[in-house]
N, C-alpha and C positions, 0 to 999 in steps of 0.2 A: 385363491382359496386356501392354499397351503400357508401363505403369509398371514392370512386372517386367523387361521387356527393357531399359529404360533403366537400371535399377539394375544389371542384370547387365553391361551395357556399361561402366558407370562402374567397376565392380569390376575388369573385365578391363583397362581403361585404366590404373587405378592400379597393378595388378600389373605391367603392361608398363613403366610409368615407373620403378618401383622396380627392375625387373630391369636397366634400362639405367643405373642410378645407379652412381656410384663407391662400392663397398661395401667395408667392412673388417670382419673378424671381431673379436669382442670379445676383449680381452686381459685376463687376470686380474691383479690387483695381487699383487706378490710377498709371500708370507707372511712376517709378522714384520718388514716393512720399517719400521714405525713412522711412516710418512708420514701427515700429517694428512689428506690426501686419501683415504687408504685407509679411515680411520675414518668419514669422511663418506659414502663411496661406498655403504655398506650400505643406506641409506635413500634415496639419490638416484635420480632418474629414470634408467632404464636405456637408453632409446633416444633418440638425438639426431640430428636432420637438419640439414644445412647446405644451404640452398636458395639458389642464385645465379641471377641473371637472365642471366649470361654463361656463361663456361666456364673451367675450370682451364687452367693452362699459360701464364698471362700473366706469370709471374715477378714479380708485383706484388700488386694488391689481392686478387684471388680466392685466389691461392696462399697469401697471408698467413693468410687465414681457414682454409684447409685445414690449415695447420701447427697452428693452435689446435685443430682437431678431432682431429688426430693426437695432440696432447698430452692431450686428454680421454680417449682410449682408454688411453694409457699410465698416466695418473694415477688414473683411476677405473674402468677396466675396462668402460666402457660400450660399447654397440653404436652405431656411427655410419654414416650414409649421406649421401653428397653428391649432390644433384640439380642437374644443370646444364640450365637452360632454353635456353642457347645463343643468346641474343638473339632468340629466336623467340616472338613475342607469343602465338601459339596454344598454346604449351606451358606458359605460366606458371600459369594457373589450375588445369589438371589436375595440375601439379606440386605446387601447394599442397594439393590434395585428397589426392594420394598421400602427401605428408608427414604430413598429419593422420592418415591411415590407419595410418601406421607408428609415428610418434614421439610421445614425451612432451614433448620440448623441440625447438623449431624456431628455428634461427638463420637469418635471411632477409635477402637483399639485394633490396629491392623497387623499385628505380628504375623508374618508369613504370608500376608495377603496384600502387600504394598502395591504390587502391579495392578491388581483389580481395583484398588482404591484410586490410583492415579488415572486409570482409564475412565472410570465412572465419573470422577471429579471433572475431568476434561470434557466429558460429554454433557455435564450439567453445571455450566459456569454460573448459573443463577443461584445455586445452593451454597450454603456455608458449610465447609468441611473443616473440622478441627481434629487432627490426629494427635493421640495422646501417647507419650512415652518414647516415641522414636521420631526421627525427622524424615518426612516424606515430602518430596518436591515434584509436583506435576508440571507438565509443559505449560499449562495455563497459569501457573503461579497462584492458584487459588487455595491450596491446602495450607492452613496454618498448623504448625506443629508445637506441641508442648514438650519440651525436652527437660526432664528432671536431671539435676546434677546429683545422681545417687551416690557418687563417690564421696561427697562431703559427709553425708550421714552414715554411710557404710564405714568410713574411716573411724568415726566415733564408736561405731559398734565394735570394730576391731580393737580399739583402745580399751573398751570395757572388757572384752573377752581376754585380751592380753593381761590386763591387771588382775582379773579374776583368777586366771589359771596359775598365777604366781602367788596368790594370797591363800595360804593354807589355813588361815583363821576362818575362812568362809567354809561352812559345813560341806564335807565330802569332796572338796577340792584335793586332787592328788598331787604328788610331787613332780609329775611329768609336765613339761611345757608343751601341751598339745591342745589345740582347739580345732573345731570342725565347721563345715558349712555344707548344707544340702541345697543344691540348685535344681530348679524344675527342668532345665534343659541347658544345653550348651548354646548360648546365644549372646549377642553383644551386651545386652542389658544385665543379664545374670553375671556375665564375665566381669562387668564393671563393678558390680557389688563385691564380688570375690576379690578382685584386684585391690580395691580400696580397703576392704576388711583386713586383708593380709598386710597391707602397708600400715594400717593403724596398729595392728598387733606388733609388727616389727618395730614400730616407733617406741614401743614399750620395751621390747627385748627382741633383737634380731634372731635369737636362738629358738624362739617359739615356732613350733611346727604347725602348719595349717593343712589339714586333710580335707579334701573336697570330694563329694559324691554327687553325680548327676542322676536325675530321675528319667532322663531321656524323653522328655516331653509328657510325662505322666503327671501333669499339673493338678489333676483332680483325684489322685489316688493317695488318700491319707495313709492307707496301710503300707504302701510302698515308701512313703515319706518316713513313717515310723521305723520301718525295717532299716532304712539307710542311716537314720540317726542312731539306732541301737548298734549298728555296725561301727559307727564312729566312737560311741561310748566304749565299746569293747576294745577299741584300739587305743584307749587312753585319753580321749578327749573328755573334758569335763564341761565344756561349753560348746554348743552347736548353734550356728546361725542358720535360720531357715529362709531361703529365698525361693519358695516353691508354691505360692498361692494356696489353694485348698489342700494340697498334699502336705503343706507345711504344718497343718494342724496335727498330723501324725508325729512330726518332730517334737512339738510341744508335749504331746502325750508321752513320748518316749522319755523326755526329760523328767517328767513326774514319776514315771515307772521306775527309773533308775535313781531317783532322788538327786538328779543333777540339774543342769541349766541349759536353757535354749534362749536365743534372741529372736523376737518376733519381727514381722515385716509388714510394711504398708499401712496397717492400722495399729492402734494400741492394743496389743495382745497380752499385756502384762498380767491381767487377772484371769486369763483363760485357764491357766494351771498355776494357781497361787503359790508363790514361794519358789517357783522354778523358771520364771521368765523375768529376768532382771531388767530387761530393756527391750524396746521395739524400735526398729528403724522405719520411721514414718515416710510414706510417699503419698501426699495429700491430693489424690486425683480429684476429689470433690471440690476442693478449693480452686483448683485450676479450672474446672468446669464453670464454677460460679464467677471467677474472675473474668474469663473470656466472654461469657455471656453478658456480663455487665458492660463490656466494651461494645458488644453488638447492639445492646439496648440503647446505649448513649451515643452511638454513632462514631466512636473512636476506633472501632475494630479495623485491623489492617490485614487483608488476605495475604497469605503466603509468608507471614512472619514466622520466625522461630523464637519461641518464648522460653527462656531459661528459668527454671525453678530450683533454687538451691536453698541453703540455710538462711540467707539474708531475706528471701521472700517468704519463708515459712512453708515452701513447697515440700521440703524434706526436713527431717529432724530426727534426733534420737530422744525418745521419751523414756523416763525412768520412774514416773509416778506409778505406784502399785499399792493395792490393799495390804500385801505382804511384801515389804521391801527386802531386797537382797543385797544391794550394793552398799559398800562402806562409805563413810563420809569422804574418805580420800579419793575414791573412784568418782563419786559424784562431783567433787570439787574439780577434779581434773577434766571431766567432761564439760562442765560449765566454762572452765577457763579456755579449753580448746575451741568450743563453739564460738565464743567471743573473738578469739584470735583468727579463726577462719573467716568470720563475717567481716572483720575489719581489715583483712588482708595480711595480717601479721604472719599467719601460717597458710601456706599454699598447699592444697591437696592435689596430688597428681591425678590427672584424668586417665582413664583406661587407655593403654597404648597398643592394644591389639595382641598382647603377648598371651602365651598359653598359661592359664591360671589353674589348669586341671592336672598338672604334673604330680 
């Protein structure tokens, strides 16, 4: 009787979680469209979940993934649901169980919950699990990981910040060689961003000082992000790179308030505070979701693979297009030149080596 009660409770919990998910009805492909995705859709898995450890509305990482899910609906007519754990550790494992109960394919952001993901993937070998932005390997070898080479785009962000801080022809750039970065937490992905950002700036001038502030996990606290950026501006930084999800919106607001500059992250944020966001470091989660699902649909998907997304694949990039441009022609030309050199192998960007980037 006790086991029956437990099973019933789990079923109710899964139903409640799915009821609270962001759900979208399936849309059918247009008849006679001739699109390749339409042909593949007939035999493709029909139910897809996007499970995130945070929440939508960040205008960055999580929202980029949601754009990819929306594209799957339009291209394949699948049913999708988004489960938001909301940075609540108590919700993550039940969210995984709910996803397994509903979906054939589960795209998952598992920061901090890798062990739970591995356990549930091993217990459900018939499900497709795609982990995004970190590499997770389970005993069954069924989890595929999308590993973004964020160092390549962050290096370009550092080049932009380094050239800006030395160009006093740009409005309000001071004479000090100081730039900053606000990170959502001390973790390997944020560390990789900061590591490459620093290297990019030092490629312009080794004397440039890079000041870093961590929000200690407050990824959704825009007020705290703004406070951290104002602190950096007060210390002489005239450019601050935000690697802080929804909290990073506060960094952009601080740049506008001080009439200085911030670099966006994950999506194109250049027009969010016009004239104050010269560039954004793109991490295209949506593209990765679309690419991986296409292989699932056409039968070429390989479980357990590690897929690297760098500049060459378009998975990461630095975008500078804006309604109110900030960067000089010289900076734009340098970024374009370096992008090409990194893609063709002429310039090798050092990957994060585990060093302390918060000194």
